[in-house]
Every structure is written in structure tokens, then in C-alpha cells.
TORZASE-75842 format. One record per residue (C-alpha): residue in three letters; x, y negated, z. Coordinates in steps of 0.1 Angstrom, whole numbers. Last residue first. Layout:
N
 rest    px    py    pz
  ALA     X     Y     Z
...
END
This chain:
352
 rest    px    py    pz
  UNK    70  -266  -355
  UNK    98  -244  -353
  UNK   127  -237  -383
  UNK   155  -210  -385
  UNK   187  -219  -379
  UNK   212  -229  -404
  UNK   247  -226  -393
  UNK   264  -256  -382
  UNK   295  -278  -399
  UNK   262  -297  -415
  UNK   256  -305  -377
  UNK   292  -319  -372
  UNK   291  -339  -400
  UNK   257  -357  -397
  UNK   260  -363  -360
  UNK   290  -377  -369
  UNK   284  -407  -397
  UNK   302  -396  -423
  UNK   337  -417  -435
  UNK   351  -399  -474
  UNK   383  -373  -481
  UNK   394  -375  -511
  UNK   427  -381  -499
  UNK   439  -361  -468
  UNK   420  -371  -431
  UNK   450  -375  -406
  UNK   470  -353  -388
  UNK   485  -331  -417
  UNK   500  -364  -430
  UNK   521  -359  -402
  UNK   542  -332  -418
  UNK   557  -310  -391
  UNK   591  -305  -383
  UNK   599  -275  -357
  UNK   588  -258  -325
  UNK   573  -220  -323
  UNK   543  -197  -308
  UNK   536  -177  -331
  UNK   514  -145  -331
  UNK   490  -152  -302
  UNK   465  -127  -292
  UNK   429  -125  -299
  UNK   405   -96  -294
  UNK   369   -81  -290
  UNK   357   -51  -285
  UNK   318   -38  -299
  UNK   291   -17  -283
  UNK   321     1  -258
  UNK   314    36  -247
  UNK   295    50  -219
  UNK   261    43  -237
  UNK   266    66  -262
  UNK   243    65  -289
  UNK   230    92  -310
  UNK   199    99  -286
  UNK   188    62  -299
  UNK   192    69  -332
  UNK   168    98  -333
  UNK   150    83  -315
  UNK   144    56  -343
  UNK   145    84  -373
  UNK   118    96  -354
  UNK   103    65  -352
  UNK    78    60  -330
  UNK    33    65  -334
  UNK    25    71  -294
  UNK    54    62  -276
  UNK    77    92  -263
  UNK    74    94  -229
  UNK   102   122  -219
  UNK   128   111  -254
  UNK   112    78  -249
  UNK   130    72  -211
  UNK   160    97  -222
  UNK   164    68  -242
  UNK   162    37  -218
  UNK   179    59  -193
  UNK   212    55  -215
  UNK   204    25  -234
  UNK   206     4  -203
  UNK   245     3  -199
  UNK   251   -21  -227
  UNK   292   -26  -231
  UNK   307   -53  -246
  UNK   344   -56  -241
  UNK   365   -90  -249
  UNK   406   -91  -247
  UNK   420  -120  -243
  UNK   459  -128  -256
  UNK   480  -158  -246
  UNK   457  -173  -223
  UNK   466  -211  -211
  UNK   447  -220  -182
  UNK   417  -192  -167
  UNK   410  -210  -132
  UNK   376  -218  -147
  UNK   370  -188  -161
  UNK   359  -177  -124
  UNK   327  -201  -124
  UNK   314  -194  -154
  UNK   290  -166  -137
  UNK   279  -195  -116
  UNK   269  -219  -144
  UNK   253  -194  -161
  UNK   227  -188  -134
  UNK   227  -222  -123
  UNK   214  -229  -157
  UNK   189  -205  -167
  UNK   163  -213  -138
  UNK   173  -252  -145
  UNK   162  -250  -179
  UNK   192  -255  -205
  UNK   204  -292  -222
  UNK   222  -295  -186
  UNK   239  -262  -194
  UNK   259  -281  -220
  UNK   270  -310  -204
  UNK   284  -291  -175
  UNK   303  -268  -189
  UNK   317  -300  -207
  UNK   327  -318  -174
  UNK   338  -283  -164
  UNK   366  -285  -193
  UNK   376  -315  -180
  UNK   389  -343  -205
  UNK   411  -370  -194
  UNK   420  -349  -167
  UNK   422  -313  -175
  UNK   440  -329  -211
  UNK   472  -343  -185
  UNK   474  -310  -170
  UNK   472  -295  -207
  UNK   500  -317  -218
  UNK   529  -294  -196
  UNK   514  -266  -206
  UNK   515  -266  -243
  UNK   552  -284  -245
  UNK   568  -258  -221
  UNK   549  -228  -244
  UNK   570  -241  -271
  UNK   604  -248  -247
  UNK   600  -207  -234
  UNK   620  -212  -209
  UNK   606  -236  -185
  UNK   568  -223  -196
  UNK   583  -185  -186
  UNK   590  -197  -146
  UNK   562  -182  -130
  UNK   542  -156  -156
  UNK   523  -164  -185
  UNK   486  -154  -184
  UNK   470  -128  -201
  UNK   432  -126  -199
  UNK   409  -101  -200
  UNK   375   -95  -199
  UNK   347   -70  -199
  UNK   311   -81  -199
  UNK   284   -50  -190
  UNK   245   -56  -195
  UNK   209   -41  -192
  UNK   225   -30  -158
  UNK   207     4  -147
  UNK   187     0  -115
  UNK   154   -13  -140
  UNK   153    23  -156
  UNK   139    33  -121
  UNK   109    11  -122
  UNK    95    24  -157
  UNK    81    56  -141
  UNK    57    29  -124
  UNK    42     9  -154
  UNK    48   -30  -152
  UNK    12   -44  -144
  UNK    -1   -51  -175
  UNK   -35   -71  -171
  UNK   -23   -76  -136
  UNK     5   -95  -144
  UNK    26  -108  -116
  UNK    59  -132  -126
  UNK    86  -115  -131
  UNK   108  -111   -97
  UNK   102   -80   -88
  UNK   117   -67  -124
  UNK   146   -75  -105
  UNK   168   -72  -140
  UNK   208   -68  -142
  UNK   235   -83  -159
  UNK   275   -71  -147
  UNK   297   -96  -151
  UNK   333   -85  -155
  UNK   366  -109  -151
  UNK   403   -93  -154
  UNK   437  -108  -151
  UNK   469   -96  -168
  UNK   500  -112  -165
  UNK   524  -130  -192
  UNK   562  -124  -206
  UNK   565  -151  -238
  UNK   586  -138  -270
  UNK   554  -140  -283
  UNK   533  -121  -264
  UNK   554   -97  -242
  UNK   539   -74  -209
  UNK   527   -73  -173
  UNK   505   -53  -151
  UNK   493   -63  -123
  UNK   454   -61  -125
  UNK   450   -95  -113
  UNK   408   -89  -107
  UNK   376  -108  -108
  UNK   338   -92  -101
  UNK   312  -108  -106
  UNK   272  -101  -109
  UNK   248  -119  -131
  UNK   208  -109  -118
  UNK   181  -120  -140
  UNK   150  -120  -131
  UNK   141  -158  -136
  UNK   163  -151  -168
  UNK   137  -133  -187
  UNK   108  -153  -173
  UNK   123  -182  -190
  UNK   131  -163  -224
  UNK    88  -153  -215
  UNK    85  -194  -212
  UNK   101  -196  -248
  UNK   134  -218  -250
  UNK   128  -247  -272
  UNK   134  -240  -311
  UNK   166  -253  -323
  UNK   165  -273  -361
  UNK   149  -309  -351
  UNK   178  -309  -316
  UNK   204  -305  -337
  UNK   215  -337  -340
  UNK   209  -346  -304
  UNK   227  -320  -295
  UNK   258  -326  -318
  UNK   264  -361  -307
  UNK   271  -353  -271
  UNK   300  -327  -279
  UNK   318  -353  -292
  UNK   310  -383  -276
  UNK   333  -378  -244
  UNK   361  -374  -272
  UNK   359  -403  -286
  UNK   345  -401  -326
  UNK   357  -401  -366
  UNK   339  -383  -388
  UNK   350  -361  -418
  UNK   341  -357  -455
  UNK   354  -337  -482
  UNK   319  -310  -484
  UNK   337  -282  -479
  UNK   370  -287  -469
  UNK   347  -308  -431
  UNK   365  -331  -414
  UNK   364  -332  -376
  UNK   378  -359  -359
  UNK   385  -367  -318
  UNK   392  -393  -300
  UNK   409  -401  -268
  UNK   429  -434  -284
  UNK   463  -414  -265
  UNK   441  -384  -267
  UNK   445  -375  -303
  UNK   422  -348  -315
  UNK   423  -334  -349
  UNK   398  -309  -357
  UNK   392  -290  -391
  UNK   357  -273  -400
  UNK   335  -256  -376
  UNK   349  -216  -382
  UNK   378  -219  -357
  UNK   405  -219  -387
  UNK   420  -250  -386
  UNK   431  -272  -350
  UNK   452  -302  -353
  UNK   468  -320  -322
  UNK   482  -354  -317
  UNK   504  -369  -290
  UNK   535  -367  -307
  UNK   525  -338  -334
  UNK   510  -299  -323
  UNK   495  -280  -343
  UNK   467  -244  -337
  UNK   462  -222  -363
  UNK   434  -200  -357
  UNK   433  -166  -376
  UNK   404  -145  -381
  UNK   377  -171  -376
  UNK   340  -168  -373
  UNK   321  -180  -407
  UNK   309  -144  -421
  UNK   307  -135  -391
  UNK   268  -126  -396
  UNK   279  -112  -431
  UNK   302   -89  -414
  UNK   282   -75  -388
  UNK   261   -65  -405
  UNK   283   -47  -430
  UNK   302   -35  -395
  UNK   264   -19  -381
  UNK   257    -1  -418
  UNK   294    16  -413
  UNK   291    24  -372
  UNK   259    38  -383
  UNK   267    70  -399
  UNK   300    73  -373
  UNK   278    76  -338
  UNK   276    42  -323
  UNK   287    34  -286
  UNK   323    44  -296
  UNK   330     1  -296
  UNK   327   -15  -332
  UNK   356   -39  -339
  UNK   366   -80  -331
  UNK   401   -92  -344
  UNK   413  -125  -340
  UNK   453  -134  -345
  UNK   463  -166  -331
  UNK   487  -190  -344
  UNK   507  -219  -321
  UNK   526  -245  -338
  UNK   547  -269  -323
  UNK   565  -303  -333
  UNK   594  -317  -307
  UNK   595  -335  -271
  UNK   562  -339  -276
  UNK   538  -377  -264
  UNK   523  -376  -229
  UNK   490  -378  -239
  UNK   482  -348  -233
  UNK   475  -312  -255
  UNK   477  -275  -257
  UNK   445  -275  -233
  UNK   427  -297  -258
  UNK   431  -269  -284
  UNK   410  -237  -271
  UNK   388  -259  -252
  UNK   374  -277  -285
  UNK   373  -243  -294
  UNK   347  -228  -271
  UNK   327  -262  -267
  UNK   325  -268  -306
  UNK   307  -227  -309
  UNK   284  -237  -274
  UNK   278  -264  -291
  UNK   269  -254  -325
  UNK   247  -224  -311
  UNK   223  -245  -287
  UNK   221  -223  -257
END
């Protein structure tokens, strides 16, 4: 998966789901707060070190995302991928890099295709071992309307959940007579490797009529989906992956297609496989095993989450916005789109 492309797709989906070609009746602002924390899987002694490592790895990730809309334009800041200004009246997007004071303007339909070609020299191909892994990967999905309600930014919302469970089917691995899978290892594959739990809180029926700012956002989303389909975005991303990977990710992403406007989102990550692996290694310690590593595995509680991430709309309001917000500021200079998107993408190790 191409990191820059995926992040652009995620944040662009958040933006364009809120705008359309019909002019807004009033300027609208939506502020979303993002928080994440270590779950209870790790013992307290490990959490401090984990959080320090994670803080460095997520330095570019947002803590607040601000979406501002005026007319047919929408501006978003705080995504970790610069500042984006979408104009669905002209079907264009302008991306700003505040660090270099450069900007680029390009058609919306080119936005996701410019990045991959610009980044191809920086990204390693999917190795054969990874392709074999995905061949053996089984992904199951569960969807549920929880029935719980709440209020977010003055809007009545209802909870909907999606869970993805990933398992490995060892029978799908290519046979390797020189290195067969030990019989005592096979039971480990009965446990899921990974489980992702998503909760989306979407507006209750009638709320778009009651809350003017929400109505502005939702009334535009139908037009947006015609002009810039999230399904087409996902197809663009998956087309860059080997078929055996793309097909499984496409099926796994299907439950998310109906999530239109989520005012609160929760993502919880579990690693169930840790428990049987720790038990196995305790019963069959590898030669020269590091006692510290073994102690760490023993200290992990796989019934608890590894990490939890929450996003919640903290402001949804109408009020005048300065028109200058929706144009490149003075002192910014134009740059080719590929170069600008490359400058906004985290550097990855070079490969031959």
C-alpha cells in the first residue's frame, strides 16, 4: 500500500464528503479532534517506551482537523498532508505545503494518480513473501447497528459498528518440502492474527434539517459522490497492488461504503495471536532465546487492545469566513503537482 496515496485518499474522502457544486447558504466550519492511546495489552512498564516511539512515528499526524467551507470551496488543515483547497465548481484541488511555501493546482480526478507515479521511485515493490502472506490471508467482516444513541456537537447520532478479523490459512502457503511447517505450530493458526473494531456515529434521521450546518454538509455530499466517488478512489489505490491483495482488501472495504458522515469514529486494534504464540514459545523456547523478549511476551494481555484511536467533531457551526482562506497566501509559489505531493510524503527507505 502506498502510504502517501492512502493518506491522501483518507483525508480527501473526509473533505469531499462535505462539499458539492451548489453554493453554501452560509459559510460552515467543522473541527474534528483526533486522539489515540495505548490499550491495555502492554504492561505499564512497556507503555512509556511504546508511546515515545509512537509519538515520533506519528509526529505528522493530526490532533485537530479543521474543515472550512464557502461557496463551492472547502479548505482543510491539520491532516499531516499540507493544506488542501477543493473547488468543486471548477473540479480542481489546490494543495499547499506551508513548510516550503509552495502550492500546486490540479484536477480532482488527477489528484490520486499524480502521487503514485511521483512516488514510485521511493517505494519498494511488494516482496514475494508478502504476496504469499496475502494469499493465505482470510478476512471476515461483521457489521452491526448497535442501537445506541448520543449527542455530538449538538447533533443526535446513532452508532454503527464494523469489525474486521484477519486469519492465516497455512494450507494456502506454497509447499516447501525443505522447510515444512512444524505440526505443533499449526494450532497457532486457529487464532486470529489481527482484529480491527470500528464504531461510527452517524446523524439520526431528521438531524440535517434541524442542524443547519450539518444540513449544509449532507446536502452537498450527494453531489460530491457523483463527481468524486469514494469507490473510484479505492479502485485507484487497489489497482496499484497485486490482484491477490487488491481483491481481499476490496471485499474488506465494502462495509465502509455506506458510511457517509461520521461525527464520531473509534478504531480499536487487537492482536489475538500474541497469546498462543507466547504460550508456544514458553513451552518450546527457541535456542538462544532472549530472556527479556520472553518476559515481554509473557507480560502481554492479548484480550486487551494494542491501541485505540478516536475522532470526534468538536465544532459544527455557521459563520463568516475570510475569502482569502481559499486561495494560496501571498509569497507562495507554484510547483509541479508531483513534486509538491512528494514533498508532503514521509521519506521511505531507498531500494534498488
